[in-house]
N, C-alpha and C positions, 0 to 999 in steps of 0.2 A: 273425947277419947284421943289419946295421943298415938299418932302413927309412928312406928319405929322406923329407923333408917333402913333396916333390912327389908321391910315391906315396901318402902319407897323405891329401893333399888330393884326389887323384884318386879314391881309394877312398871318401872322405867324400862327394864330389860324386855318384859313382855310386849310393852308398847313399841319399843324400838324394833324388836323382832317382827312384830306384826307389820309395822310400817315398812321395814326392809323387805319382807316377803311380798307385801302388796305392791310396793314400788318396783321390785324386781319383775313381778308378773305384769305390772302395768307397762314397763319398758319393753316387755316381750309382746305386748299387744293383747294381754289376757285380762279381762275385766272379771274380778272375783265376785262382784256384786250382782251380776246378771245371772238369770236362771239358765240351766243347761240340760241337755239330754245325754244319756250315757249309751255308748255302743261298744262293741267288741270286735276284734279282728285277730286272726291267728297267722303266725309266720314261722317259717323254719329257721330264720335268722333275722333279728331286728337290726343288725348292722350298726350297733352302737347307740340305738335309741334309748333315751332315759326318761324316767318319770319327770313330769313338768315340761317336757319338750312341747313345742307348739304344734297345734293342728291348723293347717293353712288351707284356705279356699281362695283361689284366684289371687294369691299373693297377700291375703289378709288373714291375720290370726283370728280364728273363730272358736278356739278351744285349746285344750292341753291334754297331755297324756297323764292319766291319774294312777295307773298301776300296770306293772308288767310281771307276769308270773309264769313259771314253767309247768307244763302239763306232763308229768312223768308218765302217766298211763297212755299218752299219745305220742310216744317216741320223743319226749322232751320238746314238744312243740311249744312255742312261746305265745301266750295269750296277752294281748295288749288291750287295756281298757282306756278309753278316752272319752272326754266330755266335750260336746260342741254346743254352740248357741241353740236355744230352743227354736229359733226362727229358721234354722237350717233344716230342710227336708231332704232326707236320704231315701233312695229307692232301691229296688232289687238289683239294679244294674250299677249302683254306686260302688266305688273302690276306695280303699284307704292305702295309699302308696307311701312307703317309707323312702325318703330321698334326702340327699345332702343339701344343706342350705349354706351358702357363703363359702369363702375360701378355707375357713377353719374346719369344715367338715361336720358341723353340727347337724344332727338328724332331726327331721320333722316328718309329720304325717301330712301328705297332700291329699285332700279330698277331691275325687273325681266323681261328680254327681251322675253324669251320663243321662240317658233318657229316662226320666222318672215316670214310668207307666204305672208302677205299683209302689206307693210309699211303704216303708218298713217302720215298725213300731220301735219304741225305745227299748233298750236292753237286748237288742238283737245283734247278730253277727253280720259284719260287713266284709265283703271279699277283700283280703289283704294281698298286697304285692310289694316287692322290694325292687326299687330302681337300681340299676347298675351304678356303682360309684365311679368316680373319675378314673381311678386306677384300672378298673375292669374295662371301662370304655376305651381307655388308651391302649390297653393290652389287645382288645379286639381289633382296634384300628391298626396297631403295629404288626399284628400277626401276618397279614398279606405281604407287608413290606419286608419282614424278616424272611418269609418264604422266598420272595423274589431275590433278596440278597443272597440267600443260600444257593439258589439256582445259578445266580450270576457268578458267585465264587467257585461253584463246581465247574462252570464253563471256563472260568479263568484258569483254574488248576489244570483242567484238561488241555487248555491251550499252552500252558507253561510246562507241559510234560517234556521229557528229554528229547523225544523224536521231534516234537513241534519246535522246541527251542533250537535244535540244529537246523531245521528248515528255515526258521525265522532268521537265524544268523546268516545262513547262506543267501537268503533274499536281501538282507541288509548289505552284505558284501557286494552282491550284484548291483544293487542300487548305487553303492558308493563308486564302483568301477564305471557304471553308466554315467554318473555325475561327472567323473573326471574326464571321460571321453567327450561328453557334451561341452564341458568348459574348454577343452583343447580345440574342439571343432568351432566353438564360438570365437575363440581367440584367433584361429587361423583364417576364419572367413569374416572377420569383423569388417574389413574394408568392403568386401562384396555385399555384406548385409547393409552397410551404410549406403553404398551405391544403389542397391535395389530399393531401399527406402526412399532415396531421392528420386529415383525414376517413378516410383509409385506416386510420390507427391506431385511430380510434374504431370504424370498421366491424369491424376485426379483434377488438377487445374485445367488441363486441356479438355477433359470431359465436361467440366463446368462451362467453359467457354463455348464448346460445341453445343451444349444444351441451350445456352442463351441464343445461339444462332439458329438452332432448329425450331425453337418455339414459334417465331413468326412464320416460318415455312409451313409448320404443321397447321397453324391457324388458317393460312391461305389454302392449303390442301383440303382442309375440312370445309372451307367455304365453297371451293370448286366442287367437291363431292356432293355437298348439299344442293348446289345448283343443278348438277347433272341428274341427281335423284329427282329433283322437282321437275326437270324437263322430261325425263322418262315417264314420270307419273302422269304429267299432263298429256303426253302423246298416247299413253295407254288409255287414259280416260276418254280422249277424243276418239280413238279407234273403237272403244266399247260403245260410245254413244252412236257412232256411225252404224255399227253392226246392229244395234238395237233398233235404230231408225229403219234400216232396210228390212229387218225382220218384221217390224210393225207394218211396213208397206206391203210385204208379201202376205201377211195374215189378213190385211184389209182386202187385198185382191182375191184371196181365197174366199173370204166371206161374201164378196160381191159376185162370185162365180166366174172370175176371170182366169184364163189359162186352163191347163189340163187339170191341175189340182183343184181349181175352182169348179170346173165342170164335174169332177168326181164328187166334190163335196155338195154341190147344189143340184146336179142333174142326175136322176136315178136311171137314165136310159142305158148307160153302160152296165149298171148293175143288173137291169132286166135282161139285156142282151147276153151277158155272161151267164145268168141263171138259165136262160133258154138253151144256150149252147151246151151248158153242163148237162141239162136234162136230155137233149138230143144225143149227146155223147153216151150217156148211160143207156139209152134205148138201143143205140147202135151196138154197144158192147154186149147187151143182153141178146140181141138178134144174132150177133156173130157167134156167141156161145151156143145158142140153140140151133142155128142153121148155118154151120160154117161152110156147107157146100156152095152156098150162093156166092161166096167171096173167094174160096180157095179150091182149085181143081187139081187133083193128083191122078195121073194115069200112067201105067207102064207102057201103053201102046199109042200114046199120043192123045191129044185132047179131042173130045167129041162135042160138036156144036149141038146145042139143044134148040 
């Protein structure tokens, strides 16, 4: 059977197209020969995502976008269908995040697995999110700076108002006059300033020489003070030792019953005598209170002897 040129061309075109498609996907990291599982996500805006864009997991292409369609009955929400490697397990906390990849702004789906406590089956919906693009992030970053610049410009405009400009001009004129006066004063007193500077230099030199002379004197003074302190301390210690020795001798004498304090400490006769005297005095006072006539005689006509 003879194959026509048209058939050969058609076969070549199909084979070339297949190789091109396979090679293109291979360069994108998508292996068409491996089995996959299909999932879905919904987005309000796919931000330029296209069919055949890669699905990435930790920087590795594990699938591709297979279909994007508009759900008219759901306020034109976009449903994205994507296929991932069958060995990838997604859970109820997994997310499909549309994000930009590279400087050209190509969109990909980034899989965030999360804590897989409950795996989901194939053909189910995965929570979809859209990552802010570079322009949006830059806008969010620049907003505070723009607000600060606006506030600064407002303050500058307030400062440059007519009233403030007049005050600033007056201040500058005063500063200019003050500068002129200072220059004249410096010129008029230049010689005095030079003389004063020379005197200060000589005074500094003199102070340095005086310091050199005072250092040995201060060393000697410190040595004398240390000696005096040591002598005073030695005399104080000797006096304290003498006082303690005499106190010990007195306490020993008291313990032995020597002297008045010793007799009081060792002999109870004085205690007994004082106790008896106190008792006799109490009896006397009681008798005086009960029979005062024995001791005191009062008479208008003179005393009668009994």
